[in-house]
C-alpha positions in Angstrom: -8.5 1.9 22.8 -11.0 3.7 21.1 -8.4 6.6 19.7 -6.2 3.8 18.5 -8.8 1.9 16.6 -9.5 5.4 15.1 -5.9 5.8 13.8 -6.1 2.4 12.6 -9.1 3.2 10.5 -7.7 6.4 9.4 -4.2 4.7 8.0 -6.3 2.1 6.2 -8.6 4.3 4.6 -6.0 6.5 3.5 -4.2 3.5 2.3 -7.4 2.2 0.4 -8.3 5.9 -1.0 -4.9 6.5 -2.5 -4.3 3.1 -4.0 -2.1 3.3 -7.0 -4.2 2.0 -9.6 -7.1 4.1 -8.4 -5.3 7.5 -8.5 -4.3 6.4 -12.1 -7.9 5.5 -13.0 -9.0 8.8 -11.5 -6.5 10.9 -12.9 -7.0 9.6 -16.6 -10.8 9.1 -16.5 -11.5 12.6 -15.8 -9.4 13.9 -18.5 -10.3 11.5 -21.2 -11.2 12.6 -24.7 -13.0 9.5 -26.2 -16.0 8.7 -24.0 -15.8 5.0 -24.7 -12.0 5.0 -23.2 -13.6 6.3 -19.8 -14.5 2.5 -19.2 -11.5 1.1 -20.6 -9.4 3.2 -18.3 -11.1 1.7 -15.3 -11.1 -1.9 -16.7 -7.3 -1.8 -17.7 -6.3 0.6 -14.8 -8.1 -0.5 -11.9 -10.9 -3.6 -12.2 -8.5 -6.1 -13.9 -5.6 -5.6 -11.7 -7.2 -5.4 -8.6 -9.4 -8.5 -9.6 -6.4 -10.6 -10.7 -4.2 -9.5 -7.7 -7.1 -10.3 -5.2 -7.8 -13.8 -6.9 -3.8 -14.3 -6.9 -3.2 -13.3 -3.4 -6.3 -15.4 -2.6 -5.0 -18.6 -4.2 -1.5 -18.6 -2.6 0.3 -19.5 0.6 1.4 -16.4 1.4 3.1 -16.0 5.2 1.1 -14.1 7.8 3.8 -11.5 8.5 0.9 -8.7 9.3 -2.4 -8.0 7.3 -1.3 -4.9 5.6 2.4 -6.4 4.5 2.7 -8.3 1.2 6.0 -9.5 0.9 8.0 -8.4 -2.5 8.0 -11.9 -4.1 4.3 -11.9 -4.0 4.0 -8.4 -6.0 5.8 -9.7 -9.2 2.8 -11.6 -10.9 0.3 -8.6 -10.0 3.1 -6.1 -11.3 3.5 -7.9 -14.4 -0.3 -8.3 -15.1 -0.8 -4.5 -14.5 2.2 -3.5 -16.7 0.5 -5.7 -19.4 -2.6 -3.7 -18.8 -1.0 -0.1 -18.9 0.8 -1.3 -22.0 -2.2 -2.4 -24.1 -4.1 0.6 -23.1 -1.3 2.9 -24.2 -1.2 1.0 -27.9 -4.8 0.2 -28.0 -6.4 3.9 -26.9 -4.0 6.5 -26.4 -3.4 7.3 -29.8 -6.5 10.0 -30.2 -6.3 10.7 -26.5 -5.7 14.2 -24.7 -2.2 15.1 -23.9 -2.4 14.6 -19.9 -4.1 11.2 -20.6 -1.2 9.9 -22.8 1.6 11.4 -19.9 -0.5 9.5 -17.3 -0.3 6.1 -19.3 3.3 6.4 -20.1 4.4 7.1 -16.8 2.0 4.2 -15.5 4.0 1.8 -17.8 7.4 3.4 -16.8 6.5 3.2 -13.2 5.3 -0.5 -13.3 8.0 -1.7 -15.4 10.8 0.0 -12.6 8.7 -1.0 -9.9 8.5 -4.7 -11.2 12.3 -4.5 -11.7 13.2 -3.3 -8.4 10.7 -5.7 -6.8 12.7 -8.5 -7.8 15.6 -7.2 -5.4 13.7 -4.8 -2.9 10.6 -3.9 -1.8 9.4 -0.5 -2.7 6.3 1.4 -1.8 3.8 1.3 -4.9 1.6 3.6 -2.7 4.2 6.4 -3.0 5.2 5.9 -6.4 1.6 6.5 -7.1 1.7 9.8 -4.8 4.6 10.7 -6.4 3.4 10.5 -10.0 -0.2 12.1 -8.8 1.6 15.1 -7.1 3.7 15.9 -10.2 0.5 15.4 -12.6 -1.3 18.0 -10.2 1.6 20.4 -10.1 1.8 20.6 -14.0 -1.9 20.5 -14.5 -2.4 23.3 -12.4 0.6 25.1 -13.5 2.5 25.1 -10.3 -0.2 26.7 -8.1 1.0 27.3 -4.6 -2.4 25.8 -2.9 -2.2 22.6 -5.2 1.8 22.2 -4.1 0.5 22.7 -0.6 -2.1 20.1 -1.3 -0.1 17.3 -2.6 2.4 17.9 0.0 0.0 17.1 2.5 -1.5 14.2 1.0 1.8 12.7 0.3 2.7 12.9 4.0 -0.7 11.5 4.9 -0.1 8.6 2.8 3.5 8.0 3.6 2.6 8.2 7.5 -0.4 5.6 6.9 2.1 3.0 5.1 4.7 3.3 7.9 2.0 3.3 10.6 0.7 0.1 9.1 4.2 -1.4 9.1 4.1 -1.9 5.2 7.1 0.1 4.7 10.1 1.6 6.1 11.2 5.3 5.5 13.5 4.4 2.5 11.1 2.4 0.7 8.6 5.5 1.0 11.1 7.9 -0.2 12.4 5.7 -3.0 9.0 5.1 -4.3 7.9 8.9 -4.1 10.8 10.1 -5.9 10.4 7.1 -8.5 6.7 8.6 -9.1 7.9 12.0 -9.4 10.8 11.0 -11.9 9.0 8.9 -14.2 5.8 11.0 -14.5 8.0 14.0 -15.2 10.1 12.1 -17.8 6.5 11.0 -19.5 5.7 14.7 -19.6 8.8 15.9 -21.0 9.2 13.1 -23.5 5.2 13.8 -25.0 5.7 17.3 -24.7 
């Protein structure tokens, strides 16, 4: 039983550490040009969306499927709120920011908009969307370094495993999320380049 508890704890820890909004805030805050934007990044990308989602999910009567499973219909309002935060940050603060901060923010807008649209019809892995964007960001930022590519593959595999282990997603939701993340960050990168 101790081994199973350890595996459960590991899967939950991976899911928390690689929470999509946290990845986004970490990427952007490390590269920010304008010091005041450091705080705005954390507020718009992580604090407000997580706080809103937590309050929303606490206030509704969601069916108890599994502790780590949120049905797709209960993701729409939090995703809408996150999209508004991403768009506001992009409009208000990105003009004088570093290229990669602009790319991260634009990809976040694209990813959240696509995730919101997809969520009306199907449940996609938001964690893997974040991992896809994080992976391609690291690959571009470190200019296709072999060790970075190996690192993102290992990290992505761990997050995918954790989401499947926790019964939050199936393999198709994982793969679709990952490729959406890769594609949207690459698109934002090339649109801004």
